[in-house]
N, C-alpha and C positions, 0 to 999 in steps of 0.2 A: 490500498497501497500495501505492498509487501515489504517488510523490513527484515531481511535475513541478517540478523545481528551477528554482525561481526562482533523477618519477624513473624512468628506464627500469630495470626490474629484470632479474634473470636470466631465461633462457628459462623459459616456464611449464611446470609439471609437467603431463604429458600424461595424459589418460584415453583408453582405447581405445574409440572410438565408431564402430561399424562403418558406420553410414549417413551419416557426415559425412566429406567429403573434406577434404584439406588443401592450401592454396595459399599461396605466399609473400606477404608483406605487399605487396611491390611490384606483383605481378600483381593483387592485390585492389584496390589503389588505382587501377589503370587501368580497372577495370570500371565504376565508378559515374560518375554525372553530376558529383558533387562528393565527393571522397574524405573520409574521416574524418581530419581534421588535428588531432585532440585530442592534446595533449602532457601527459605525466604526470611529466616530469623537471624541472619548474619549481622554482626555489629560493624561499624566502620573499620575497626581494627581487624576483624575477621576478613573483610573484603581486601584490605591491604595485604594481609598475610597470605591469603589464597592467591592473590594476583602475583605476588613474588614467587610463590611456590609453583604456580603454573608456568611462569616464564622460565624458571630454573629447569623444570621437568622437560619442557619442549626444547629448550636450548641444548640440553644434554644429548637428545636424540639427533639434533642437527649437527652437533659437534662430532658425534659418533659416525654419522654418515660422511661428513666432510673430511674425516681423517682416514677413511678407507683408501687402500691402494687402488688406483684406477683399474688395474687388471683384476681386482677382487670383487668389483661391484656385481651384485646379483639382484634378482627380483626380491628375494627374501630380505637381504640386508640393506637394500636401498628403497625399492618401490614400496614394499610392504611396511617397512619401518616408517617411512614418511606418511603412508596412508593411515597407519595406526595412530601416529602422534597427531595428525590433522583431525582425526575423529575425536581423540581425547581433548584436543584444544577447543574444537567447536562445542563439545558437550560441556566442558568446564567453564568456558568463557562467559556464557550468557547469564549465569547466575550472578556474575560480577558486573556486567555492563547493562543488563536489562533493568535493574531497580531504578536507574536514573529516570526512566520513563513513567514509572508507576508507583514507586514507594511513597507512602504518606509522610515519611520522615525526611525533612530537608537535609539533615546531616547524612543520612544514608544515600540520598540522591547525589549529594556532593561527593561522597566517597566513591560511589559507582561511576560518576563522571570522571573522577580522577583515575580510577582503574581503567576506564575506557581509553583515556588519553595515553596511559602507560602502555596498555596492550596495543593500541594503534601504532605507537612508536615501535613497539616490539615487532608488530606485523611488518613494518618497513624493514627492520633489521633482518628478520629471517627470510623475507622475500628477496633479499639482495645478498644472500650467501653465495658468493662466487664458487667457493669450494664445493658446496652441495650441488650447484648448477653443473659443474664439471663432471661430477659423478653421475648426474641424471643424463647428461648428453652422452657420456660414455656408455651407460646402460642402453640408451636408445640405439646407439650404433651396434652394440653387442647382441642385442635381442632382435631377432628377425623372424616374425611369424609365430613366435611361441607363446604369445599372450592372447587372452580373451579380448573381444572387441572393447569391453569397458576398461580393461587393464591397459590396452594400447591407447585408448582415448585419454586415460589418466596420465600416462607417461608423456604423451604428446602435449597434453595441457601443461604439465610442469615445465617442459622445454619452452613452450610458447610464452608462458608467464615469465620465465627467466629472461627471455629475449626482450619482452615488453618492459622489463625493469632495467634494461640496459646492461645486463651481465656479460654481453659480448663486446661491450665498449671499453674504453680505457678506464683506469682506476679513478682519474680525476673526474671524469663525467659521471661515473657511478656514485662517487661521494657527493657530487652536487645534486644528483637525482635523489639520493637518500635524504640529504638535509632538507630539500624542498618538499619531498613527500611527507616527511614527519610534520613539517609545518602545516601542510594541507590538511592532514588528519586532525591536528590540534585545533585549527581554525574551524573545521567543519563541526567538531563536537561542541565548540564554544557557541557557534551560530545556533545550534539546536537547543542547547542549554538555555540560552537567552530567551528563546520562544517559550520553552516549557515553564520557565519561571515567571513569565509575564503575567501580571495580575491586574491589568488595567480594567477599570469599570467607569461607567458614566452614570449620572444621576438625572432622572427626568420626573416631571410631574405626570399625573394621570392624564391630563389633557394632551401633553406631548406624546403620549403613547396611544393616542386614539386609533381604533381599528384592531387592536390586539384583544384576543379573547380573555375572559375573566380567568380561565385556567392558567393562562400565561402570566397574568399580573399577580395572581395569588401565589405563584411559585417564586416570585421575586422577593429579595430582602428589601426592607425599608430603612430609610435613615430616620434619625430622631425627628426630622421635620416632615415625616410621612411621605417622602419622595421615594421613588423606586431606583434601586441599584441594578444596573444592567451591565453584565460582564461581556467580554468578547468571546466567551466560550460558545461553541456551536449551538447548543440548545437555546441560548439567548439571542445570539446574533442573527442567525438565518430566519427564524420566524418573524423577528422585528423587521428585517429588511424586506420581507415579502408582504407583510400585512399592515405595517404602520402607515396611516394616511398622511401623517405630518412629514413633508419633505425635509424640513430642517432637522428633525430628529434622525431621519435616515442619513442625511448628509454628515451629521456629527458622528454617527456610528460607523459609516463607511470610511470616513477620514481616519478615525481612531483605529479601525481594524487594519487598514492598509498603511498605518504608521507604526505598527508594533515593532519595537526594537529598531526603529528606522536608522538612527544615527550609527549605533554600534554595528548592526548587521549589514548595513550598506557598505561600511568600510571593510568588514570581513569578506563579504561576497566579492567586492571589487579587487581585493587582494588575492582571493582565491582564483579569480579569473586570470590574473597575471601569472600566478604560480603554476597553474595548470598549463597555461600556454608555454611557459618556460620549460617544463618537463617534456611536453610534446615536442618542442623544438630540439631539445637535447637528444631525444630518441629518434629524431629524423622525420617527424610527422609535420605536416603543414599547419595543423591546429589541434587543439584538444579534442574536438568533436571527432575528427578523423581517427584519432588515437583510440577513443573508447568504442567507436562504431566498428572498428576492424573485426572484433570478435562477435558482433551482433549480426542479425539477419540482414540488416540494411547495408552493412559493410562500409559505407562512407557518407560524408555529409552531403555530397552531390545527390546521391540517391534519396536521402531524406528530404532535401530541398525540392526535388522533383515531385516526390510523394505529397508533400504539403502544398505545393503550388497547384497540383491537380485537384486536391481537395478544395482549396480556396476558390478556384475557378468554378467548380461545381456548386459550391455553397453560396458564392457571392450574390447571385440574383435572388436567392431565397432570403438571404440576410437583408437585402435592400427592401424587399416587400415587408418583412417582419418589422424593420425599423419604422417604416411608414405607418404601419398599423399601430405600433406602440406610440408613436408621436401623436397620432390622432386620438388615442386613448388619453394621453397626458393632456392634450389641449382641452378635451371635453371635461376632464376632471378638474383642471385648473379653473375653468369657467364656472363649474358647479360649486367648487369649494372656495372660490374667491382668491385663489393663488395667482401670482403673476406667471404667465407662460413665457419661458425664455427661448422657446423655439428649438430646443435641442434635448437629446437624451443624455443625461449625466450618469456617472457610474452608480450613484445611489438610487437612480431610477430603475436600473435594469432588473434587479430581482423583483421589485414591486410590480412593474408593469408586465413582466413575463408571467407573473402569477395571475395578473388580471387577464392576460390572453387566455390562460387555461380556463378561467371562469367564464369569460365572454364567448369564446369560440366553442368550448367543449362543456361548459356548464358544470365544471368539477367543483363541488362544494367541499373545500378543504376542511372547514370546521366540522362538517358531518363525517367526512372520510376518516379523520384522525380518530374518531370515537370507535372505529372498528379495528384499530390496530394497537391494542394494549400489548406491551412488551412481552408479557408471559405467554400470550396467545400466539404472537408472531414467532417467538422462540420455539414453542411447541410444534407449530406447523413447519417451520424451517427445518428443525431437527428431523421431523418425520419425513419430509421430502428428501433430504440428503440421505437418510438411512435407507429409504426405499429405493432410491435411484442408484445408489452406489453399493448396495448390498452390505450395509453396516448396521450395527447396534450401538447406541450410546448409553452409557451408564454413569450417573452422577456418583462421584466419590465422596463419601461422608467423612467429615472431620479431616479434610485434606489440609495440608500446610499451604496457606495462601498468604499474599502480602496485604490484603485488605478484607474487611468483613463482607464486602459485597461481591468478592471474587468467588467463582465456583470452578471446580475441576471435574472434567469428565473423562471417562475411558471409552475408547472406540474399539469395538470388536468386529471381526468378520462375521456376518450373519449366518453363514453356512457352517464354518468350522468352530466358531466361538473363540478363535485366537485373538488376543488383544493386539491391535496393530498400532496403537498410539494413544496419547492423552492430550487434552487441550483445556486451557483455562479460558474463561470469559470474564472480562472486566469492562462493564458496559456504561458506567456513569462517570461524569466529570468530577474532579476534586482538585484542590489546590496543588500545583506542582506537577500534575499528571500530563502526559503527552496529549496534545490538544486536538489531534485528528483521529481518524479511524485507520487501524492498520493491523496486520498480522505479523507477529514476531516469532520467528523460528527459534526455539530454545534448545532442542536436541535433535540431531540429524537422524533420519531413518535409514541406516546403512549397516553394512556388515562390520562387526567388531573384531578385535584381534583373535577371539576364540572361534570365529567363523559364523557366529550366530548374529541374527539381525538385532540391532539396537532399537529400543523403543523411541520413536520420534515424539517430541513434545512441542506444542506451539501455544501461543497466547493470542486471543483476539481482544484488541483494545479499542474501545469506542467511547463516545461521549453523548449517549442518549439521555434525555431528560430523566432526572431522578424521581422516583415515586415519593410522594409526601403524604402525610396523614390525611386520609380521606380523598386522596387523588392518585390514581394509578399513573404509571409511566406510559404515555401514549406516543406513538410514533407517526410522523409524517410518512407518506408513501416513499419519498426519496430516501428516508432513513431505513425503511425496510429494504430498499434496493442496496444501500450501503452495507447493511447487515449481511444480505445474501452474498454480496461481492466479497467482503472480507472473509466470510466463512468458507468461500471457495478456496481462498489461499490456505486456510487452515487444513482443508481436506487435501490439498496438494502436498502440504508438509507431512500429514499423517499417513497418506497412502503410499508414500515413497518406498521403493524397494530396490535401492541401488547398492552397488558394492562399496562405493567410496563416498565419504561425506562431501567431497568436492562437487558431487552431482545430486545431492539429496534434495528432495522437495522442490522448492522454488528456485534453486540454483541453476537456472536455465538462462538462455540469452535474455538480456534485459527487455528486448522488444518482443519477447514471447511470454514473459512472466505473467502478464495480465490476461493472457488468453483464457485460461481455465476459469478465472473469476468473472471476467466480462461475459463469457458464454453463459454462465449460470445466472447472471442478472436477468436473463430473458424470462425466468420463471415468475418474476414478480409482475410480469405483464400478460400473464395467461390466467384464464378464469379458474381452472381447477386448483392450481397452487395458491392463488389469491384467496380462494374460499377456505382453504386449509389453514391459512395464516391469519384469518380475521374472524372476529366475533365482537359484538358490541360489548363495551366494557361494563355496562350496567346489567343488561339482561341476557347477554349471550346470544342474541339473535344474529342471523347471518347478514352479511352485507347485501343490500338490495340489488337486484339485477341492473336497474337503470343506473345506479351509482357506479357499479362495477364496469358496465359498458362504457360509460363516459370516461372513467379513469383509463381504461385500456386504449380508447380512441385518442386520448390526450398524449399518447407517447410521442406523436409527431409534432406536438406543440413546441414552438421555438426551436425547431430542429436547426435552422440556419444559424441563429445567434449562439446557441449552446456549443455547436461544433466549431463555429468560427472562433469562439473564445479558446477552445482547445488548440486551434491553429495558432492563435496569438501566443499562447504560452509556449507552444512548441517552437515557434519561430524566434521568440525572445531567447529561449534556451540556446537554440542554434546560433543566433547572432552573438550572444555572449561568449560562446565557446568556439567560435571560429575567428575570434579577434584576440589580439595580444593584450588588450585592455578595453574597458568599457565604462561608460556612464550608465549605470543600471537604470536609474530613474528615467533618463532620456530614452533609452532603448525600449523600455516598457511602454512609455507614453506614445512613442512613435508607432509602434505596432498596434496598440489599442486604437489609435485614431485611423491608421491606414487600413487595417483589416476589419476591425469591429465597427468602426465609425462612431466610437464613443470615446471621449477624451478621458484620460486618467485624471483623477482629482488633484489639483495643484497642492503641493506640499506633502504628498504621499509617495510611497515607493513600495509597491506590492512585492517586489522581488526580495525585500528585506525579511519577508516572512514566507518566502517560497521555499519551503523546507526540502522539496524534492531536489533542489540544486545542491544541497549538502547531505542528502540522504541516499545517494547512489544513483540518481537519475540525471546527473549533470551530463549535458549533451545528448540526453536520451529521453526527454519528456515526450517526444513524438511517439514513444512506445505505446501510449494509451490509445491513440488513433490507429496506429499500425496494428496493434493487437486486436482492436475491435473489429477490424476487417476479417481477421481469421476467426474470431469468436463467433461472429454472425454466420460465417460460412458453415462452421461446425453445427450450430444450432439449427439453421434452416435446412441444411442438407441431410442431417441425420435425425436429430430429435424431433423436429417439427414434422418431418415426413413419416417417421417410424413410431412416434408417440413420445410426448415429452416426459411421461413417467414410465417409459418402456425399460424394465430392468435389464434386458439383454443389451440394449444400447448403452445404458448407464454403466454396466459392468465392463463392457468393452472400452468405454471412455476411461474408466478407472485404470484398466490394465495398460492401455496404449499411451495415454497422456499423463495420468497422475502417478502411476507407479514408476514410470520410466525416469521421472525427474529430468536432470540434464545429461543423462548418459547417452542420449541420442539427440541429434540436431532437431530443432523445432520443425523445420520444413519436412524432415523425414517422418516425424510423428504425424503431422497433418496429412501427408500423402497416405500413410498407412490407415489412418482412421477414416479419411474421406474416400480413399480409393482413387484419388486423382490429385492434381495440383490445386491449390486454393485459388479462389477468384473473389472479385469485389462485389458482385451483383447483390448478394444477400445484405451487405451493409447498406447500400443505397435503397434497397427495398424496405428495410427496417426503418430507415430514416424518412421514408415517404418521399424520396427523391426519385425522379425518373431518369434512368440511365439510357441514353440514346445509342451509345455504341455497343459493339459486341462485348461479350465477357472478356475482361482483362485479366490475363494471367499475371500473377505477382512474381 
């Protein structure tokens, strides 16, 4: 997931990464056009003062532009002035709103959340400056053919955004849109804050945790009664759901997981749905989905519906077969273990029996496999692959200012020129109050500054991999390696960006294109050579055995139908919620689960109350994951698989055409340039192990 976000700790704990050199922070800061000046030692008072200062600074520029005589508008005093202040705003804001996701201090997280709310309200104010909009439209009429393609795109974007805020409508409607938009921002921030602060845990006996490895149990805290405390954080939740033999334990965990913040966030989400529908109606759109999709590749909800229906029909027969197989596995295990067989697949059965499918059909030994993916080895291999593929060099920054002792900062340089192109933080382990998923946060845009020089982009990769403990390394499941590779792809998208305007920097592309670069790079964790480079046994450093590697790669098509049908469920839930004026979110989710996946939602739960995508920029757009995967597979199979997955020539072309371009060019045009043709769906279905009977479908 990419989140383009709108205290100096002790020296970081070091991992030994052989292909990454180390330089002092001072030397690193001298290498770039514009150093990373982000500070993480701000107090709550500092955050409040900086927030007010930023708002004042930006407002002054908007006031200056808005007071220009219409006949005096120019590229310099209007377009460049707005571009410069947007770059300043993007660079300054994230040190204020990012700490809410990662800072160890609850007081600082609270101050950051309040800053985010204040800035979000300010976002609405400046986006609805009618006086500024009038100057922008006047400039658009005045300037004909005298701009570069990116300058013209930026000017057109400003006009489009103004119209999408209703600035061409009456004052009364504008005020109503403004009031409602501010409330939407405030509620979205509150939704995510509730999830980040959730600290629910369950307590189980050792018998109730049957089937889980000793390494898992040893990493758990114990109560005074010697029972185990299991949190709902990813490193606790997912291994348990996949491995625990006790169905009652899994039921309790799944119920708790999908009941996080249920009461408060259900109310927030259902209010958000109504507010979004209201704004869409005021702007003249039939629903919120059509409003957000207008500027995406898909264009409207009808196209998304057709896209998802086509996928569903293709996947449906595969899903039926997989459910039958899982039901047979469950029946057999119930007989063997003495459990009552209820004749159906429950939500808490899905991860467990899907894991059984991998073991039964593909003989993938997860207990053995995890031993070959210690985090430091995976990081070393992952860094090496990205450096070789994209023509980069990573250097760890010593004594860097970070927000927690486990966080590290790296500098990325062009391998040929030695020029520093950006910096990135890695924050890989869970802790109290931290963002609970895996995501890339853009912190500074990689674009041209007021002095004409490129600004240094900065990004942070945030994840929740198992913490190393005394005598026990951090070991990753293969799906965590895939997540690592995916999110780091977003980091590279941010760092390689070379746009003129911050508006188009890095991952600021169409929402249904933003996952393409990361999803494409996931393919490397299913290929032998990269897997060998990212794996060694944590005890003796021996390579992963060929037979284990072959079984892992073959298992890629395991559960293809059900995994992709779940994505269809989530996409259709999102579309249903955002094509309606109001909704019962619990009912909508339960209906789609039953109708599409054939698995009932657990009574008393509401998964959408923790569906953070719906308040994190993917509202009406969750389909983007499937949509993007079609393109990503086409890129991989048509270029990298044919010409060499570690071919530096193709990798550098990919960096230049896709990554450096950011959002300065339409996604479709980037694809056509890189592929030499329009994209098609064949590679996606080939990768999923599905047979496509019809001719290649052009998208």
